[in-house]
TIMI-815391 format. One record per residue (C-alpha): residue in three letters; y, x, z. Coordinates in steps of 0.5 Angstrom, whole numbers, padded with zeros to 4 digits, always signed. Layout:
// TIMI-815391
AlaYXZ ...
// end
This chain:
// TIMI-815391
Unk+0151+0130+0000 Unk+0153+0135-0005 Unk+0160+0140-0005 Unk+0162+0140-0012 Unk+0167+0144-0015 Unk+0173+0142-0019 Unk+0178+0146-0025 Unk+0180+0145-0032 Unk+0183+0149-0036 Unk+0181+0156-0035 Unk+0183+0159-0042 Unk+0179+0166-0041 Unk+0182+0167-0034 Unk+0177+0166-0028 Unk+0181+0167-0021 Unk+0176+0173-0017 Unk+0177+0167-0010 Unk+0174+0161-0015 Unk+0167+0164-0011 Unk+0169+0164-0004 Unk+0172+0158-0006 Unk+0166+0156-0008 Unk+0161+0159-0005 Unk+0160+0152-0001 Unk+0159+0148-0007 Unk+0153+0144-0010 Unk+0155+0145-0018 Unk+0162+0146-0021 Unk+0165+0142-0026 Unk+0169+0144-0032 Unk+0172+0140-0035 Unk+0175+0144-0041 Unk+0178+0149-0045 Unk+0175+0155-0041 Unk+0176+0161-0046 Unk+0172+0167-0048 Unk+0166+0170-0042 Unk+0169+0164-0036 Unk+0163+0160-0038 Unk+0157+0165-0037 Unk+0161+0167-0031 Unk+0162+0161-0027 Unk+0154+0161-0028 Unk+0153+0168-0024 Unk+0157+0162-0020 Unk+0153+0155-0019 Unk+0148+0151-0024 Unk+0155+0149-0028 Unk+0156+0142-0031 Unk+0162+0141-0036 Unk+0165+0139-0043 Unk+0169+0143-0048 Unk+0175+0142-0049 Unk+0180+0143-0056 Unk+0181+0151-0055 Unk+0174+0152-0053 Unk+0170+0155-0059 Unk+0163+0155-0062 Unk+0161+0158-0057 Unk+0162+0153-0051 Unk+0162+0148-0057 Unk+0154+0149-0057 Unk+0153+0148-0050 Unk+0157+0143-0047 Unk+0158+0137-0051 Unk+0165+0133-0052 Unk+0164+0127-0046 Unk+0159+0127-0041 Unk+0157+0121-0037 Unk+0153+0123-0032 Unk+0150+0121-0024 Unk+0151+0126-0017 Unk+0148+0121-0012 Unk+0149+0115-0013 Unk+0157+0115-0017 Unk+0156+0115-0024 Unk+0161+0122-0027 Unk+0164+0120-0034 Unk+0168+0127-0035 Unk+0171+0128-0042 Unk+0177+0135-0043 Unk+0183+0130-0046 Unk+0183+0123-0042 Unk+0189+0121-0039 Unk+0191+0119-0032 Unk+0191+0112-0030 Unk+0194+0106-0033 Unk+0195+0110-0040 Unk+0189+0114-0042 Unk+0187+0117-0049 Unk+0184+0111-0054 Unk+0178+0113-0054 Unk+0177+0115-0047 Unk+0179+0108-0045 Unk+0174+0105-0049 Unk+0168+0111-0045 Unk+0171+0108-0039 Unk+0170+0101-0040 Unk+0164+0102-0043 Unk+0161+0107-0039 Unk+0163+0104-0031 Unk+0164+0110-0028 Unk+0166+0111-0020 Unk+0169+0118-0022 Unk+0173+0119-0028 Unk+0176+0128-0028 Unk+0178+0130-0034 Unk+0183+0136-0035 Unk+0187+0138-0041 Unk+0195+0136-0038 Unk+0195+0142-0033 Unk+0197+0137-0030 Unk+0193+0136-0023 Unk+0193+0129-0021 Unk+0188+0126-0016 Unk+0189+0117-0016 Unk+0185+0112-0015 Unk+0185+0107-0021 Unk+0184+0101-0018 Unk+0183+0095-0025 Unk+0177+0100-0027 Unk+0175+0102-0020 Unk+0174+0109-0021 Unk+0178+0115-0018 Unk+0181+0120-0024 Unk+0181+0127-0023 Unk+0185+0132-0026 Unk+0184+0138-0023 Unk+0191+0142-0025 Unk+0189+0149-0030 Unk+0185+0154-0026 Unk+0188+0160-0031 Unk+0194+0163-0032 Unk+0196+0161-0039 Unk+0201+0154-0039 Unk+0207+0151-0038 Unk+0203+0150-0030 Unk+0207+0154-0023 Unk+0201+0153-0019 Unk+0193+0155-0021 Unk+0189+0150-0018 Unk+0182+0147-0016 Unk+0180+0141-0014 Unk+0173+0141-0008 Unk+0169+0135-0005 Unk+0163+0131-0003 Unk+0160+0126-0006 Unk+0154+0123+0000 Unk+0150+0118-0002 Unk+0156+0114-0007 Unk+0162+0116-0003 Unk+0166+0120-0005 Unk+0169+0124+0000 Unk+0172+0131+0003 Unk+0178+0131-0003 Unk+0181+0138-0002 Unk+0187+0141-0007 Unk+0186+0149-0007 Unk+0192+0152-0010 Unk+0191+0160-0012 Unk+0197+0161-0013 Unk+0202+0162-0018 Unk+0202+0162-0024 Unk+0201+0171-0028 Unk+0208+0170-0033 
// end
């Protein structure tokens, strides 16, 4: 079993409590729009899997792909920054989901926390919302879950508090 901490859209801000929230996690997954210095800070906490977002410059784009398909335990995961949500995926995401057939799809970009199951694709969609201070969201959020073999369980939404205005 692996415990995973999921976040996105930090935009250069990493809440001081993230280390506490992800302390028992085996890995951290970031769905893009890191901003400056966030990737390095997260790598100090746990192993990091990530994709770059539309605001990320060459330092992040040289470290992480635009899309990553990987397996965690027995769950196939597809992660990209801009994706949409069931059934309103963008064209590139829809094509990737149909090609790779993951059981878990993670994206960011919208700053809208969404966890929903796509019956048509037999895939859990997670957008962890935005963990940073930049954007229009009001509450900063993270997601934590366990992957045990082929099962995704114990999914939790963690609220970090109001966005700094």
